[in-house]
N, C-alpha and C positions, 0 to 999 in steps of 0.2 A: 419680412421673410422669416418664416419659422426656423428656429435653430434645430438642426438634426441631432437627435440624442446620441451621445457617445456610447459606443459598444464597450462594455466592461472587458478589461483584460482578465485573463485567467492565469494566476501566478501559482505555479506548482512547486510546493515545498517537498520535493522528492527528487532524488538523483536516479531513480529507476528508469532505465530506457524503456521498459515494458509499459509502465504507466503512461509515459509521454506518448509512446506509439499508439496505445489504446485510445487516448483522447484525440490524437491526430486522425485516427481511423474514422472518427465520426465528424470530422470537419473542424475541430477545435484547434487552436494554436497556443498551447500552453507555453508560458515563459518560465524557465527554471529559476527558482530562487536559490542562489548559491548557498552552500553550507557555511556554517561558522568555522573558520580555520582553527579556532582556539577551543572548540568544543569536542567532546567525545561523543560521537554519534550513537554508540552503544549504550550510553548512560540513560537515554530516554527509554530504552527497551528492556530494562531490568524488570523481571517478573516479581510481583509482590507476593508474599506468603498468602496462600489460600485464594489467590485471584483466579476467577473463571476465565476461560479463553475469550468469551465475548466482552467481559469487563476489561480484560487486558488490552485488546485491540482498540476498544473505544477510548480508553485512557491514553494510550500511546499516540493514536492519531490526533487526538485533541492537543496533547502536549507538543507534537510536531507543528501543528497549525499555530498554536499560541507562540511557540518559539520563533517561527517565521514572522508572525505579526510583530512581535517585540522588536526584532531586528529591522523590519521594514519601517518601523516608527522611530528608529534611532536618528542620530545626528546626520547632517549632510554628508559626512564622510562615510556613512554606512551604505549598505546595499540599496537602501530606499532611494537615494539620489540616482543611482544607475538605472533603476527600474521605473522611477517616477510614477508610483501608483496613485490613482485617484480614489475618492471615497467609495465609489460604486464598484471598484475592481474586487475580484474574488480571490481569496487565498485558499488553496486546497491542499490537504495532506491526507495520507492514507497509511494504513498498516495492515499487514496480513500475517496470520499465524495458522499453523496446522495443529490440530489437537486429536489425540487418540483418547477418547473419553474425556477426562478432566486433565490429562497430561498435556501440557503445552510443549510443542516441539519447535524450537526456534531455529535460527540459522546455525548449522554446524560449524564449529571452529577448527575441527581436525578431521582427517580422513576417517579415523576410527569412529568418531561420533556420527559422521554421515552414514557409515556402514550400519551402525547400530540402529539409527532411525529408520533406514530403509528396510532392515530386517524386521523391525517392529511393525511396519506398515504392510509388509508382504502378506497378501491374501486376505486383507481386512478392509473394512470401510472406516474411513476417518472423516473428520470435519475440517473444513477450511473457513476461517472467519476473516473477513476483510471489513475494516472500518474506514469510512470516508468522512472527513471533517472539513467543512467549508465555512468561511467567514467573509463578510464584507471588510474591506480595508478600514472603513470608518467604525467597524465593530458594532454597528447598530443591529446586526442580525447574524446569527451563526447557528449551525446545526451539525450534528454527527449522527451517522447511521451505521448500522452493522448488518452485513449480509452473510448468512451462513449457507454453505454448500456441503455436499457429501461427495467423497471420492472413493471408489473401490479399486484397489490394486489386485492384479493377478498375483499368483505366487512368483516371487522373485528369486531366481537361483543365486547362490553365492558368487558364481562366475559373472553373472550379469551385474550384480551389485558392485563387485570389484572393478569391472570395466567402466561402469557409470561413474563411480567415485573417481577413478583415474582420469576421466574426461574433464574433471574440474567443475562440471555443471552444478553439483549440489551445493557448492560452498557459499553462495550468496542468496540462498533460497530457503524460506521457512519449510521445515520438514525434510529438507535435503533433496528436493526435486522441483522441477518446473514442468507443468503439464504441457507447455508448448514445445518442449524438447523431446529427447529420446524417451523419457519416462512416459510420455503420452501414449506410446504404442502398447504399454502394459497396463492401461487403465480401461477396463471394459465398460465402466459405468460411472456417470456423474449425475448428481441431482442438484439443481440450483443454477448458479451463474458461472458460465465458463470464464467470462472476463473477470468475474470476481475471484475465481481461483487463480487467475493470472496476476491479480493485484489491484484491479479497478473495475468494480461492477458497473458496466456502462449504463444500463437502464436506470438504475437507482441514482447514479451519479449525475446523469443528465437532468433527471427530475429535480434533484437537489440544487443544481446550478440554476435551473429555470426559476425555482421558487425564490432563491436568494437574489437573483438578478431583478426580479419584479418587486422586491421589497422597497418600500418608500417611493 
């Protein structure tokens, strides 16, 4: 009797509920790789001098993937024992940034920073870059892609910006907004991947998962 091929697990190196929900929306069941309790998560997201937005997200997503792989390959006391990954399982990481020209707008750390970002984006078209990096657990194949989209904001009044910042929504989002939240009502135009703007471009990600699942 022929042995049935094992379906690879998808291990998601991200704590983002949006990314998990996007993958679940297309029938996948990602398993979250816990963060390293001793690591500074912001350390991987430092912008290097002169770095372009596309190069930045590609580098950061790859670093996140490689960090998860390193921990998954650690000793039996590590996260790898709890998840029990097999050679064909896939580790996926992603990073999203907002850029106004060559200026990278990360996640605001303070209310004033969020207000400044939203004021800069008001009435303008900006770019959203999302990189997705996938590797097999046995590291025999890996790939990173970058998807660029454009977002146009309507004019944002100071009162709206103040109320939006007060809601707390901007504080964990690149560029200080989430298109799936209240800010979406003031975005008349996008060009590119809506799911990519949310943080996980589904069409490109599914194609990447398919290719690496078929490797070997």
